C-alpha positions as CSV (number, residue, x, y, z in Angstrom):
1,M,82.4,-29.8,49.4
2,K,79.9,-29.8,46.6
3,A,77.1,-27.2,46.3
4,P,73.5,-28.3,46.0
5,G,72.1,-28.5,42.4
6,I,70.5,-25.1,42.3
7,T,73.4,-23.2,43.9
8,R,75.8,-23.7,41.1
9,P,73.7,-22.1,38.4
10,L,72.8,-19.3,40.8
11,L,76.5,-18.7,41.6
12,R,77.4,-18.7,37.9
13,Q,74.7,-16.1,37.2
14,A,75.8,-14.0,40.1
15,A,79.4,-14.1,38.9
16,L,78.4,-13.3,35.4
17,A,76.3,-10.3,36.6
18,F,79.2,-9.1,38.8
19,T,81.7,-9.4,36.0
20,A,79.3,-7.4,33.7
21,G,79.1,-4.8,36.4
22,L,82.9,-4.6,36.7
23,L,83.2,-4.3,32.9
24,M,80.6,-1.5,32.8
25,G,82.4,0.3,35.6
26,A,85.6,0.2,33.6
27,V,83.8,1.6,30.6
28,Y,82.3,4.4,32.7
29,W,85.8,5.1,34.1
30,A,87.4,5.0,30.6
31,L,84.9,7.5,29.2
32,D,85.2,9.6,32.4
33,L,81.5,9.3,33.1
34,T,79.7,9.1,36.5
35,S,77.2,6.5,37.4
36,P,73.7,7.4,36.1
37,A,72.2,6.8,39.6
38,P,73.7,6.7,43.1
39,P,74.3,3.2,44.3
40,L,71.4,3.2,46.8
41,I,68.9,4.4,44.2
42,G,70.2,1.8,41.7
43,L,69.9,-1.0,44.2
44,T,66.4,0.1,45.2
45,G,65.4,0.1,41.5
46,L,66.8,-3.4,41.1
47,A,64.9,-4.6,44.1
48,G,61.7,-3.1,42.6
49,I,62.3,-4.9,39.4
50,V,62.9,-8.3,41.1
51,L,59.8,-7.9,43.3
52,G,57.7,-6.8,40.4
53,E,58.8,-9.8,38.3
54,R,58.0,-12.2,41.2
55,A,54.6,-10.6,41.8
56,A,53.7,-10.8,38.1
57,T,54.8,-14.4,37.9
58,A,52.8,-15.3,41.0
59,L,49.7,-13.6,39.6
60,R,50.1,-15.3,36.3
61,N,50.5,-18.7,37.9
62,R,47.4,-18.0,40.1
63,L,45.3,-17.0,37.1
64,T,46.5,-20.0,35.1
65,R,45.6,-22.4,37.9
66,R,42.1,-21.0,38.1
67,R,41.5,-21.5,34.4
68,T,42.9,-25.0,34.3
69,T,41.3,-26.5,37.4
70,P,38.1,-28.3,36.4
71,S,34.9,-27.2,38.2
72,P,33.4,-29.8,40.4
73,S,30.8,-31.8,38.6
74,V,27.3,-32.0,40.1
75,P,25.9,-35.6,40.1
76,E,22.5,-35.9,38.4
């Protein structure tokens, strides 16, 4: 079964992020360090970053649309 077009890049990015997380976990273990934040706090921070990025993108798109839409011309 083939995945839809957007799913493959998303899965690739998720796998890459997961692999990077595993690598960093191994580095923390090798250096005998603890995680800088508890998992729930870390995930909450990541959710805030994602939501903030989406809100900023939506705001930028909305402002860009307002600037580029021509004003209605008044017939003389």
